[in-house]
C-alpha positions as CSV (number, residue, x, y, z in Angstrom):
1,M,-0.1,0.1,0.0
2,I,1.2,3.5,-0.8
3,S,1.9,5.8,2.3
4,L,1.2,9.4,1.7
5,S,1.5,12.5,3.8
6,I,-0.8,15.6,3.0
7,V,0.6,18.8,4.0
8,I,-1.4,22.2,4.2
9,V,-0.3,25.5,5.5
10,N,-3.3,27.7,6.5
11,W,-3.6,31.2,7.5
12,N,-7.0,32.5,8.0
13,A,-8.7,30.6,5.3
14,Q,-11.5,28.4,7.5
15,N,-14.0,28.0,5.2
16,Y,-11.8,27.1,2.1
17,L,-9.9,24.7,4.3
18,A,-13.0,22.9,5.3
19,K,-14.1,22.4,1.8
20,C,-10.3,21.1,1.2
21,L,-10.3,18.8,4.0
22,N,-13.9,17.4,3.0
23,S,-12.6,16.9,-0.6
24,L,-9.6,14.6,0.9
25,R,-12.3,12.6,2.8
26,I,-13.9,11.9,-0.5
27,N,-10.6,11.0,-2.1
28,A,-9.8,8.4,0.6
29,S,-8.9,5.0,-0.6
30,N,-8.0,1.6,0.6
31,K,-5.2,1.9,-1.9
32,I,-3.5,4.6,-0.1
33,D,-2.7,4.9,3.6
34,L,-3.2,8.8,4.3
35,E,-1.4,11.1,6.8
36,I,-3.1,14.7,6.9
37,I,-0.8,17.6,8.5
38,V,-2.3,21.0,8.8
39,V,0.3,23.9,9.8
40,D,-1.5,26.8,11.0
41,N,0.4,30.0,10.9
42,N,-1.5,31.8,13.8
43,S,-4.8,32.3,12.1
44,S,-7.1,34.7,13.9
45,D,-10.1,32.9,12.5
46,D,-11.4,29.7,13.9
47,S,-9.2,27.6,11.7
48,V,-7.6,25.7,14.7
49,S,-10.8,25.2,16.8
50,M,-12.6,23.7,13.7
51,I,-9.8,21.3,12.8
52,K,-9.9,20.1,16.6
53,E,-14.0,19.7,16.5
54,R,-14.6,18.3,12.9
55,Y,-11.2,16.7,11.7
56,K,-10.0,14.4,14.4
57,E,-7.8,12.6,11.9
58,V,-5.7,15.8,11.1
59,K,-2.3,16.2,12.9
60,L,-2.2,19.9,13.8
61,I,0.8,22.1,14.1
62,E,-0.2,25.4,15.7
63,N,2.6,28.2,15.1
64,K,2.4,31.1,17.5
65,E,3.4,33.6,14.5
66,N,3.0,33.3,10.7
67,L,6.2,31.7,9.8
68,G,5.4,32.0,6.0
69,F,4.9,29.2,3.3
70,A,8.2,27.7,3.1
71,K,9.1,27.4,6.6
72,A,5.9,26.2,7.7
73,N,5.8,23.5,4.9
74,N,9.3,22.3,5.8
75,Q,8.0,21.9,9.4
76,A,5.5,19.5,8.3
77,I,7.8,17.9,5.7
78,K,10.2,16.8,8.4
79,R,7.5,15.1,10.5
80,A,5.6,13.5,7.5
81,T,5.9,9.7,7.4
82,G,4.7,8.9,4.1
83,D,6.5,7.8,1.0
84,Y,4.9,10.6,-0.8
85,I,4.2,14.1,0.2
86,L,1.2,15.9,-1.1
87,L,1.8,19.9,-0.8
88,L,-1.6,21.5,-0.8
89,N,-3.1,25.0,-0.6
90,P,-5.9,25.4,2.1
91,D,-8.1,26.9,-0.8
92,T,-8.2,23.9,-3.0
93,E,-10.8,21.0,-3.8
94,I,-9.5,17.7,-5.3
95,Y,-11.4,15.9,-7.8
96,P,-12.3,12.3,-6.8
97,D,-9.6,9.9,-7.7
98,S,-7.1,12.5,-8.6
99,I,-4.7,11.7,-5.6
100,N,-4.7,8.0,-6.5
101,R,-3.8,8.9,-10.2
102,M,-0.8,10.9,-9.2
103,A,0.6,8.7,-6.8
104,A,0.4,5.7,-9.1
105,F,2.1,7.8,-11.8
106,L,5.1,8.3,-9.5
107,E,5.1,4.8,-8.7
108,K,5.4,3.9,-12.1
109,N,8.0,6.5,-13.2
110,H,11.3,6.2,-11.2
111,R,12.8,9.2,-12.8
112,A,9.9,11.3,-11.9
113,A,10.3,13.3,-8.6
114,M,7.1,15.2,-8.8
115,V,3.9,15.4,-10.7
116,G,1.0,18.1,-10.5
117,P,-2.8,18.3,-11.7
118,K,-4.7,20.1,-14.1
119,I,-5.8,23.1,-11.8
120,F,-9.1,24.9,-12.5
121,N,-10.1,28.4,-11.4
122,T,-13.4,28.9,-9.5
123,D,-15.3,29.9,-12.8
124,G,-13.9,26.6,-14.5
125,T,-11.1,28.2,-16.7
126,V,-7.4,26.8,-16.7
127,Q,-5.0,28.0,-14.1
128,Y,-1.9,28.2,-16.2
129,E,0.3,28.1,-13.3
130,C,-0.1,24.3,-13.1
131,A,2.3,23.6,-15.9
132,R,4.8,26.3,-16.7
133,H,8.5,27.1,-18.0
134,F,10.8,28.7,-15.7
135,P,10.4,32.4,-15.5
136,T,13.1,34.9,-17.3
137,P,13.1,38.6,-16.7
138,L,11.2,39.0,-20.2
139,S,8.5,36.6,-19.3
140,E,7.8,38.5,-16.0
141,F,7.5,41.6,-18.0
142,A,5.1,40.0,-20.2
143,V,3.1,38.8,-17.1
144,E,3.4,42.5,-15.3
145,T,2.1,44.2,-18.5
146,T,-0.5,41.5,-19.2
147,L,0.9,41.2,-22.7
148,Y,0.5,37.3,-22.2
149,K,-3.2,38.0,-22.0
150,R,-3.5,40.2,-25.0
151,F,-1.3,37.5,-27.1
152,P,-2.2,34.3,-25.6
153,K,-1.2,32.3,-28.5
154,S,2.5,33.9,-28.8
155,R,5.2,31.5,-27.6
156,F,7.1,34.6,-26.7
157,F,4.8,36.6,-24.5
158,G,3.0,33.5,-23.1
159,S,6.3,31.4,-22.7
160,Y,6.2,31.6,-19.0
161,L,2.5,30.3,-18.4
162,M,2.7,28.3,-21.7
163,T,-0.7,30.2,-22.6
164,Y,-0.2,28.9,-26.3
165,W,-0.8,25.4,-25.1
166,N,-4.2,23.9,-24.0
167,H,-3.1,21.9,-20.9
168,D,-4.6,18.9,-21.9
169,N,-1.9,16.3,-22.5
170,L,0.5,14.6,-20.2
171,R,4.1,15.9,-20.6
172,P,7.2,16.8,-18.6
173,V,7.4,20.6,-17.5
174,D,9.8,22.7,-16.0
175,C,7.5,23.6,-12.7
176,I,4.2,23.2,-11.5
177,S,1.9,25.1,-9.1
178,G,2.7,25.1,-5.5
179,A,-1.1,24.7,-4.8
180,C,-0.8,21.0,-5.6
181,M,2.4,19.2,-5.7
182,L,2.9,15.4,-5.1
183,I,6.5,14.4,-4.6
184,K,8.5,11.6,-3.5
185,T,9.5,12.2,0.2
186,D,13.0,11.1,-0.1
187,I,13.5,13.3,-3.0
188,I,12.3,16.5,-1.3
189,R,14.2,16.0,1.4
190,E,17.5,15.3,-0.8
191,V,17.2,18.7,-2.4
192,Q,16.8,20.1,1.1
193,M,13.0,21.1,0.9
194,F,11.9,24.6,0.6
195,D,14.3,27.6,0.7
196,E,13.3,29.6,3.9
197,S,14.3,32.7,2.5
198,Y,11.1,32.8,0.6
199,F,8.5,34.2,2.9
200,M,5.6,33.5,0.2
201,Y,5.8,33.2,-3.7
202,G,8.4,31.9,-5.6
203,E,9.4,29.1,-3.4
204,D,7.4,26.7,-5.6
205,V,9.5,27.5,-8.7
206,D,12.6,27.6,-6.8
207,L,11.8,23.9,-5.6
208,C,11.3,22.8,-8.9
209,M,14.7,24.2,-10.1
210,K,16.6,22.5,-7.3
211,I,14.9,19.1,-8.4
212,K,15.6,19.7,-12.1
213,R,19.3,20.4,-11.3
214,H,19.5,17.3,-9.4
215,G,18.6,15.5,-12.4
216,Y,15.0,14.4,-11.7
217,D,11.7,14.9,-13.8
218,I,8.7,16.9,-13.0
219,W,5.4,15.7,-15.0
220,F,1.9,17.4,-15.5
221,L,-0.7,15.0,-15.4
222,P,-4.2,16.4,-16.8
223,E,-6.2,13.6,-15.8
224,A,-5.7,14.6,-12.2
225,K,-7.8,17.5,-11.5
226,I,-8.3,20.1,-8.7
227,I,-10.3,23.4,-8.2
228,H,-8.0,26.3,-6.8
229,H,-10.0,29.3,-5.5
230,W,-6.7,31.3,-5.5
231,G,-5.3,33.7,-3.1
232,K,-7.6,33.3,-0.1
233,S,-5.0,34.1,2.2
234,S,-2.8,36.7,0.3
235,E,-5.9,38.5,-0.6
236,Q,-6.1,39.7,2.8
237,L,-3.0,42.2,2.4
238,P,-3.2,42.6,-1.5
239,L,-0.7,45.4,-1.7
240,Q,1.7,44.0,0.7
241,M,1.5,40.5,-0.8
242,S,1.9,42.4,-4.3
243,I,5.5,43.6,-3.1
244,I,6.4,40.4,-1.2
245,A,5.8,38.6,-4.6
246,R,8.2,40.8,-6.6
247,E,10.9,40.6,-3.6
248,S,10.5,36.6,-4.0
249,M,11.0,36.8,-7.8
250,L,14.0,39.2,-7.2
251,L,15.5,36.5,-4.9
252,Y,14.9,33.7,-7.3
253,F,16.7,35.2,-10.0
254,S,19.6,36.6,-7.7
255,K,20.0,33.0,-6.3
256,N,19.7,31.0,-9.4
257,F,21.2,33.4,-12.1
258,G,23.0,36.0,-10.4
259,L,22.9,39.5,-9.8
260,L,22.9,40.7,-13.5
261,T,19.7,38.8,-14.1
262,A,18.2,40.1,-10.9
263,L,18.9,43.7,-12.3
264,A,17.6,43.0,-15.5
265,Y,14.3,41.6,-13.8
266,K,14.1,44.8,-11.5
267,T,14.9,47.4,-14.6
268,L,12.2,45.7,-16.7
269,L,9.7,45.6,-13.5
270,F,10.4,49.4,-13.2
271,I,9.6,50.0,-16.8
272,A,6.2,47.8,-16.5
273,A,5.1,49.8,-13.3
274,F,6.1,53.2,-14.9
275,C,3.9,52.4,-17.9
276,I,1.2,50.8,-16.0
277,L,0.9,53.8,-13.7
278,T,1.1,56.6,-16.2
279,G,-1.3,54.8,-18.7
280,T,-3.9,54.2,-16.2
281,L,-3.7,57.7,-14.6
282,L,-4.4,58.9,-18.2
283,L,-7.3,56.6,-18.5
284,Y,-8.4,57.8,-15.3
285,L,-8.6,61.6,-16.3
286,L,-10.7,60.6,-19.2
287,S,-12.8,58.2,-17.6
288,S,-16.5,58.3,-15.8
289,K,-16.7,58.4,-12.1
290,Q,-17.9,54.8,-12.2
291,R,-14.8,53.6,-14.2
292,R,-12.5,55.7,-11.8
293,K,-13.4,53.6,-9.0
294,Q,-12.6,50.4,-10.7
295,M,-9.2,52.0,-11.7
296,H,-8.2,53.2,-8.1
297,K,-6.9,49.9,-7.0
298,I,-4.7,49.4,-10.1
299,I,-3.3,52.8,-9.4
300,K,-2.6,52.3,-5.7
301,K,-0.9,49.0,-6.5
302,S,1.5,50.2,-9.4
303,Y,2.1,53.4,-7.2
304,D,3.2,51.3,-4.0
305,L,5.3,49.0,-6.3
306,F,7.1,52.0,-8.1
307,L,7.9,53.4,-4.7
308,W,9.3,50.1,-3.5
309,L,11.5,49.9,-6.7
310,I,12.9,53.2,-6.0
311,G,13.5,52.2,-2.5
312,L,11.0,54.5,-0.8
313,K,8.6,51.9,0.4
314,S,8.9,48.6,2.1
315,K,6.2,46.0,2.7
316,E,5.3,47.2,6.2
317,T,3.3,44.2,7.0
318,R,2.0,42.3,10.1
319,Y,1.0,38.7,9.4
320,S,-0.5,37.8,12.6
């Protein structure tokens, strides 16, 4: 029998966490021995009491502060007893039999270290982060400026998220989404787990890079499916998390490709932020009151990012 540890890091996502845990109960199988570990990063909602009352099968780790995604995952990985570890976000729901399919795939493919499912947004559209190439400064520029959305069939603008591909076929990929990763336990420990320099964002891509550099394969398995409601923890602090995401990508480029690549990323990010800010401000002046309300959030986000890029703003965030 396959033994599998499911690791979920939670921060104030009580309602979605309940849906996630319920979907895991539906996926329970006599083919797999499941262990579920939830790491709670000092939630201020009723996540902890809910787990204790309604999900007795869950092993709970209660942190007294928000340690971030990477460090909290590593806490659970060290304690996991399964031959495989499923890293799962709390705002996900697993389709029936998807865990079995992913575990069976890794059992049969010895060079495969990790496999990820096809991920859907709440509205049923494909979440392209589920199968990606490694990012580059240029591909990040295309994401920042939404050029990948304007030219989704372009292999240049859509290179990072592979928007030109329908995500319907089994294939090896550079990286999969941290929302749902099934990995062999001995391999994630061999590559020394997540880099705890990342607080949130970027750590999944960095982990995939380490796995690839150790000579292992990562696969996308579309017959396994999940719904990812996307960002239910990070939306609590959207402006701060936006900066944290860029800091994480800056760390990724600096760590893996050197300071020149990191500088190229920051330069392109500056150009993108400046263009978005000035363009949106011009549209704002020409728009009706109703449209101006919709633009205000974009302007605020771009302005904060621009200030951070020139060193006049930090993320100034409390996480607990």
